VOGUVEX-883754 format. One record per residue (C-alpha): chain; residue in three letters; x, y negated, z negated; residue number from 0. Coordinates in steps of 0.001 Angstrom, whole numbers. Each point is the difference from the previous one (the first is absolute). Layout:
REM residues N
ATOM unit code      xx      yy      zz pos
ATOM    A  Ala       X       Y       Z NUM
...
This chain:
REM residues 309
ATOM unit code      xx      yy      zz pos
ATOM    A  Met  250771  -69889 -148372   0
ATOM    A  Ser    -543   -2365    2876   1
ATOM    A  Gln    2711   -2309    1405   2
ATOM    A  Lys   -1876   -2981   -1442   3
ATOM    A  Asp    -122    1548   -3480   4
ATOM    A  Arg    3695     822     118   5
ATOM    A  Thr     860   -3606     996   6
ATOM    A  Thr   -2191   -1355   -2818   7
ATOM    A  Gln    1645    2342   -2487   8
ATOM    A  Arg    3499   -1063    1110   9
ATOM    A  Arg    -850   -3657    -309  10
ATOM    A  Thr   -1460     589   -3496  11
ATOM    A  Phe    3165    1866   -1050  12
ATOM    A  Leu    2259   -2812    1323  13
ATOM    A  Lys   -2079   -2644   -1850  14
ATOM    A  Thr      50    2063   -3191  15
ATOM    A  Gly    3719     521     263  16
ATOM    A  Ala     677   -3630     597  17
ATOM    A  Ala   -2200    -926   -2978  18
ATOM    A  Ala    1854    2502   -2154  19
ATOM    A  Ala    3364   -1381    1095  20
ATOM    A  Ala   -1153   -3494    -773  21
ATOM    A  Gly   -1247    1161   -3353  22
ATOM    A  Ile    3372    1576    -806  23
ATOM    A  Ala    1771   -3139    1040  24
ATOM    A  Ser   -2331   -2011   -2148  25
ATOM    A  Leu     604    2269   -2923  26
ATOM    A  Gly    3707    -352     473  27
ATOM    A  Ser    -303   -3826     -53  28
ATOM    A  Val   -2083     247   -3161  29
ATOM    A  Ala    2588    2322   -1586  30
ATOM    A  Lys    2846   -2384     970  31
ATOM    A  Ala   -1904   -2963   -1365  32
ATOM    A  Ala    -632    1852   -3208  33
ATOM    A  Gln    3661     892    -244  34
ATOM    A  Asp    1067   -3554     651  35
ATOM    A  Ala   -2426   -1184   -2704  36
ATOM    A  Met    1409    2538   -2405  37
ATOM    A  Ala    3531   -1318     654  38
ATOM    A  Thr   -1008   -3509   -1125  39
ATOM    A  Pro    2200    -742   -2999  40
ATOM    A  Leu   -1666    -392   -3397  41
ATOM    A  Pro     370   -3196   -1939  42
ATOM    A  Thr    3498    -316   -1474  43
ATOM    A  Ile    1998   -1306   -2920  44
ATOM    A  Thr    3629    -953    -150  45
ATOM    A  Leu    2587    1990   -1907  46
ATOM    A  Gly    3368   -1688     488  47
ATOM    A  Glu     553    -106    3789  48
ATOM    A  His   -2618    2638     628  49
ATOM    A  Glu   -3650    -386    1015  50
ATOM    A  Ile   -1850    2911   -1621  51
ATOM    A  Thr   -3635     939     609  52
ATOM    A  Arg   -2327    -446   -2929  53
ATOM    A  Met    -617    3786     -23  54
ATOM    A  Ile    3031    2188    -244  55
ATOM    A  Ser    -262    3724     604  56
ATOM    A  Gly     788    1991   -3130  57
ATOM    A  Trp    1703    3277    -691  58
ATOM    A  Asn   -1843    2066   -2662  59
ATOM    A  Pro   -2276    2180    2266  60
ATOM    A  Ile    2959     782    2291  61
ATOM    A  Gly    2190     920   -2934  62
ATOM    A  Gly   -2796    2034   -1616  63
ATOM    A  His    -449   -2281   -2991  64
ATOM    A  Ala   -3715     339    -446  65
ATOM    A  His    -375   -1292   -3587  66
ATOM    A  Ala   -2627    2701    -386  67
ATOM    A  Val     -79    3827    -110  68
ATOM    A  Pro    3092    1844    1339  69
ATOM    A  Ala   -2001    1683    2750  70
ATOM    A  Leu    -661   -3369    1683  71
ATOM    A  Ala    3720    -737     -74  72
ATOM    A  Leu     621    3315    1803  73
ATOM    A  His   -2764    -848    2463  74
ATOM    A  Met    1706   -3263     877  75
ATOM    A  Lys    3476    1535     329  76
ATOM    A  Glu   -1363    2754    2293  77
ATOM    A  Tyr   -1636   -2599    2265  78
ATOM    A  Phe    2908   -2447     266  79
ATOM    A  Thr    2418    1948    2113  80
ATOM    A  Asp    2848   -1935    1564  81
ATOM    A  Glu   -1959    -139    3241  82
ATOM    A  Arg   -3075   -1382   -1767  83
ATOM    A  Val    2033   -2551   -1873  84
ATOM    A  Asn    1266   -1264    3344  85
ATOM    A  Glu   -3455    -107    1469  86
ATOM    A  Phe   -1268   -1727   -3131  87
ATOM    A  Leu    2631   -2744     344  88
ATOM    A  Val    -817    -580    3635  89
ATOM    A  Asn   -3659    -491   -1025  90
ATOM    A  Val    1094   -2353   -2767  91
ATOM    A  Glu    1748   -2243    2497  92
ATOM    A  Asn   -2888     245    2407  93
ATOM    A  Ala   -2240   -1330   -2728  94
ATOM    A  Gly    2124   -3115    -307  95
ATOM    A  Ile    1843     975   -3229  96
ATOM    A  Asn    3698    -806     126  97
ATOM    A  Cys    1460    1391   -3277  98
ATOM    A  Trp     273    3467   -1509  99
ATOM    A  Gln     865     526   -3694 100
ATOM    A  Phe    1281    3490    -984 101
ATOM    A  Ser    2257    1984   -2239 102
ATOM    A  His    3477    1198     941 103
ATOM    A  Gly      85    3664    1047 104
ATOM    A  Ala     353    2451    2866 105
ATOM    A  Lys   -3438    -643    1438 106
ATOM    A  Ser     303   -3832      15 107
ATOM    A  Ile    3572     157    1300 108
ATOM    A  Ala   -1098    2078    2957 109
ATOM    A  Ala   -2908   -2393     693 110
ATOM    A  Cys    2349   -2984    -106 111
ATOM    A  Arg    2309    1694    2503 112
ATOM    A  His   -2961     567    2278 113
ATOM    A  Leu   -1082   -3657    -400 114
ATOM    A  Arg    3480   -1103    1154 115
ATOM    A  Glu      35    2449    2920 116
ATOM    A  Arg   -3257   -1339    1426 117
ATOM    A  Gly     949   -3650    -531 118
ATOM    A  Ser   -2661    -687   -2617 119
ATOM    A  Lys    -181   -3409   -1607 120
ATOM    A  Leu   -1622    1343   -3196 121
ATOM    A  Lys    1800   -1451   -3054 122
ATOM    A  Thr    1027    2425   -2713 123
ATOM    A  Met    -136    -592   -3739 124
ATOM    A  Val    1403    2695   -2375 125
ATOM    A  Leu   -1272     723   -3518 126
ATOM    A  His    3084    1218   -1856 127
ATOM    A  Ala    1812    -119   -3344 128
ATOM    A  Glu    3405    1772     295 129
ATOM    A  Arg   -1285    2806   -2238 130
ATOM    A  Thr    2749    2372    1177 131
ATOM    A  Leu    3688    -581     784 132
ATOM    A  Asp    -397    1216    3558 133
ATOM    A  Glu   -2616   -2691     774 134
ATOM    A  Pro    1785   -3389    -266 135
ATOM    A  Ile   -1657   -2965    1674 136
ATOM    A  Val    2618     -59    2719 137
ATOM    A  Lys    -936    3496    1137 138
ATOM    A  Val   -3671    -937      95 139
ATOM    A  Ile     836   -2943    2311 140
ATOM    A  Glu    2107    2271    2260 141
ATOM    A  Asp   -2683    2693     129 142
ATOM    A  Thr   -2946   -2206     716 143
ATOM    A  Gly    1169   -3366    1342 144
ATOM    A  Cys   -2267   -1696   -2494 145
ATOM    A  Trp    -144   -3749    -469 146
ATOM    A  Ser    -953     205   -3686 147
ATOM    A  Val     -34    2319   -2972 148
ATOM    A  Val   -2466     -96   -2956 149
ATOM    A  His     856    1349   -3410 150
ATOM    A  His   -2463    2814    -664 151
ATOM    A  Gly   -2940   -1016   -2253 152
ATOM    A  Asn     -40    3147   -2161 153
ATOM    A  Val    3755    -371    -698 154
ATOM    A  Thr    -380   -3783    -649 155
ATOM    A  Asp   -2708     570   -2629 156
ATOM    A  Met    2014    2805   -1619 157
ATOM    A  Leu    3250   -1915    -187 158
ATOM    A  Ile   -1587   -3169   -1344 159
ATOM    A  Arg   -1868    2011   -2656 160
ATOM    A  Ala    3321    1589    -991 161
ATOM    A  Gly    1669   -3376    -350 162
ATOM    A  Arg    2051     381    3221 163
ATOM    A  Ala   -1422   -2798    2107 164
ATOM    A  Gln    3536   -1069    1003 165
ATOM    A  Gln     364    3181    2028 166
ATOM    A  Val   -2894   -1124    2202 167
ATOM    A  His    1473   -3528     230 168
ATOM    A  Asp    3358    1485    1066 169
ATOM    A  Tyr   -1740    1902    2759 170
ATOM    A  Val   -1335   -3217    1466 171
ATOM    A  Lys    3500   -1544     -86 172
ATOM    A  Lys    1472    3064    1624 173
ATOM    A  Ala   -2485    -148    2906 174
ATOM    A  His     799   -3708     557 175
ATOM    A  Asp    3707     758     -23 176
ATOM    A  Leu    -694    2426    2860 177
ATOM    A  Gly   -1826   -2709    1990 178
ATOM    A  Ile   -3549    1171    -264 179
ATOM    A  Met   -3149   -1311   -1718 180
ATOM    A  Ala    -986    1492   -3374 181
ATOM    A  Gly   -3340     422   -1634 182
ATOM    A  Val   -1069    1321   -3401 183
ATOM    A  Ser   -3024    2235    -381 184
ATOM    A  Ala   -1928     547   -3289 185
ATOM    A  His   -3375    1270   -1190 186
ATOM    A  Asn      31   -1912   -3274 187
ATOM    A  Pro    -944   -3667     586 188
ATOM    A  Asp    1984    -986   -3092 189
ATOM    A  Asn    3188    1240    1758 190
ATOM    A  Ile    -751   -2106    3063 191
ATOM    A  Lys    -606   -3105   -2165 192
ATOM    A  Met    3195     584   -1999 193
ATOM    A  Ile    2168     242    3152 194
ATOM    A  Ala   -1575   -3121    1481 195
ATOM    A  Asp     381   -1949   -3266 196
ATOM    A  Glu    3673     970    -184 197
ATOM    A  Gly     585   -1198    3534 198
ATOM    A  Trp    1546    3136    1483 199
ATOM    A  Glu    1403    -237    3541 200
ATOM    A  Asn   -2430    2518    1542 201
ATOM    A  Asp   -1576   -1232    3257 202
ATOM    A  Phe   -3461    1428    -699 203
ATOM    A  Phe   -2007    2313   -2209 204
ATOM    A  Met   -2121    3166     606 205
ATOM    A  Thr   -2908    -211   -2450 206
ATOM    A  Cys   -2126    3021    -690 207
ATOM    A  Phe   -3706    -582    -493 208
ATOM    A  Tyr    -152    2809   -2554 209
ATOM    A  Tyr    2263     431   -3038 210
ATOM    A  Val     393    3665     538 211
ATOM    A  Thr    3269     227   -1973 212
ATOM    A  Arg   -1774   -1176   -3183 213
ATOM    A  Pro    1521    2268   -2694 214
ATOM    A  Ser   -2101    2134   -2297 215
ATOM    A  Asp     805   -1950   -3115 216
ATOM    A  Glu   -1051   -3262    1698 217
ATOM    A  Gln   -3250    1611    1124 218
ATOM    A  Gln    -653    1174   -3539 219
ATOM    A  Glu     658   -3367   -1472 220
ATOM    A  Gln   -2119   -1867    2622 221
ATOM    A  Met   -2877    2382     465 222
ATOM    A  Gly      80    2401   -2960 223
ATOM    A  Lys     384    2912    2389 224
ATOM    A  Val    2232    1409    2751 225
ATOM    A  Val   -1191     873    3549 226
ATOM    A  Leu     791    3240    1726 227
ATOM    A  Gly    2473    -780    2769 228
ATOM    A  Glu     698   -3537    1235 229
ATOM    A  Pro   -2177   -2777   -1344 230
ATOM    A  Phe   -1826   -1903    2714 231
ATOM    A  Leu   -1980   -2684   -1926 232
ATOM    A  Val   -2632   -2175    1656 233
ATOM    A  Ser    1556   -3109   -1620 234
ATOM    A  Asp    3493     666    1291 235
ATOM    A  Pro    -232   -1864    3379 236
ATOM    A  Thr   -1085   -3166   -1754 237
ATOM    A  Asp    2776     275   -2524 238
ATOM    A  Met    2570     278    2764 239
ATOM    A  Thr   -1395   -2645    2318 240
ATOM    A  Asp    -192   -2511   -2918 241
ATOM    A  Val    3804     375    -149 242
ATOM    A  Val     497      -8    3785 243
ATOM    A  Lys   -1725   -3348     371 244
ATOM    A  Gln    2375   -1536   -2488 245
ATOM    A  Ile    3139    1096    1859 246
ATOM    A  Asp    1527   -2141    2808 247
ATOM    A  Lys    1785    2935    1685 248
ATOM    A  Pro   -1915    2228    2497 249
ATOM    A  Cys   -1688    3023   -1506 250
ATOM    A  Leu    -858    3162    1865 251
ATOM    A  Ala   -3032    1519   -1672 252
ATOM    A  Phe    -254    3793     155 253
ATOM    A  Lys   -2530    2638   -1064 254
ATOM    A  Ile   -2798   -2435     857 255
ATOM    A  Leu   -2145    3042     789 256
ATOM    A  Gly     894    1651   -3294 257
ATOM    A  Ala    1728    2937    1691 258
ATOM    A  Gly   -3259     889    1750 259
ATOM    A  Arg   -2226    -619   -2977 260
ATOM    A  Asn   -1442   -3108    1740 261
ATOM    A  Cys    -715    1959    3228 262
ATOM    A  Ser   -3374    1607    -777 263
ATOM    A  Ser   -1668   -1988    2797 264
ATOM    A  Asp     779   -2601    2668 265
ATOM    A  Tyr   -1591   -2561   -2362 266
ATOM    A  Ala    2369     977   -2812 267
ATOM    A  Val    3054    -318    2286 268
ATOM    A  Glu   -1052   -3349    1337 269
ATOM    A  Lys    -767   -1210   -3545 270
ATOM    A  Ala    3536     932   -1026 271
ATOM    A  Phe    1610   -1793    2982 272
ATOM    A  Arg   -2132   -3114    -637 273
ATOM    A  Phe     890     -50   -3673 274
ATOM    A  Ala    3715     362     780 275
ATOM    A  Phe     200   -2788    2498 276
ATOM    A  Glu   -2247   -2295   -2041 277
ATOM    A  Asn    2135     480   -3097 278
ATOM    A  Ile    3609    -124    1349 279
ATOM    A  Lys    1736   -3064    1448 280
ATOM    A  Ser      38    -825    3707 281
ATOM    A  Thr    3733     710    -117 282
ATOM    A  Asp    -654    3623   -1208 283
ATOM    A  Ala    -814    3198    1790 284
ATOM    A  Val   -1382    3510    -731 285
ATOM    A  Val    1670    3400     339 286
ATOM    A  Val   -2437    2719     918 287
ATOM    A  Gly     699    3669     387 288
ATOM    A  Met   -2140    1781    2595 289
ATOM    A  Tyr   -1028    3574     687 290
ATOM    A  Pro   -1645     111    3518 291
ATOM    A  Arg    -807    3710     -54 292
ATOM    A  Phe   -3766    -537    -159 293
ATOM    A  Arg    -516   -3519    1369 294
ATOM    A  Asp    1947   -2865    1595 295
ATOM    A  Glu     958   -1677   -3277 296
ATOM    A  Ile    2709   -2061    1796 297
ATOM    A  Ser   -2365   -1905    2294 298
ATOM    A  His   -2570    -341   -2694 299
ATOM    A  Asn    2321   -1487   -2523 300
ATOM    A  Ala    1621   -2251    2607 301
ATOM    A  Ala   -3437   -1353     891 302
ATOM    A  Leu    -756    -738   -3723 303
ATOM    A  Thr    3327   -1848    -241 304
ATOM    A  Met    -867   -2090    3079 305
ATOM    A  Lys   -3355    -752   -1645 306
ATOM    A  Tyr    1212    -966   -3473 307
ATOM    A  Ala    3662   -1015     248 308
């Protein structure tokens, strides 16, 4: 190779290297811009003194509550190691979501400890019902640093059906006595309406879009047959949102995706988000569980919230 050729090759290499460096810097700027955009907070509602994003990250996939075949629950539990839960919550915050709703247990306690250690501002809301003597509300507050507790919907429906609604009401009062906000969750819209009509002191409701706790005798009476497993009826979301729109207090709508049944396509997911925000009040929010093993559900759902909330 001649001296001229070597000089030309060197110049070409330097130009290529400079271009590559510029390209990397450009990509870094794009990545930072994308991260900054992701961190833009979603639209919010007010719960007491708290500003809460209109999409709250839910718990069921992390806890392995698939509302389907047991194998899927095991699949979810295997995926959500403590490390992945921590990573998930970082991604939730990066998407502009500022609240996480979960159940009290070892996995969520560890995650809350990690949130505090890294100085996270993610607000924590615990679904709970004092079902055992070693799980009083005061322990839940100490373990998680939560700002609110919500009486568990399955237990709410069971107690009201058994004529023990006062037990749910007492839970709300106990939470207030401890200085934190209290919500009541239910799957049966009649129970939400009853509590609202009676003027309980709860600060908000969690309202399930599907009446999955509908007992067999009620199914038999209403439909003349009983489904295998939990009943997810197409008419359920309308039945619940008809009640939600009558209630002055904020409502947090959950299972808007039908525990994955409304996730057959991007169109189906978007349709579910659009229906939810068009049929709840502007003072309401949605709670969505996410399983990002196969796609970035967090960013996708945050984008739909920005679009429709």
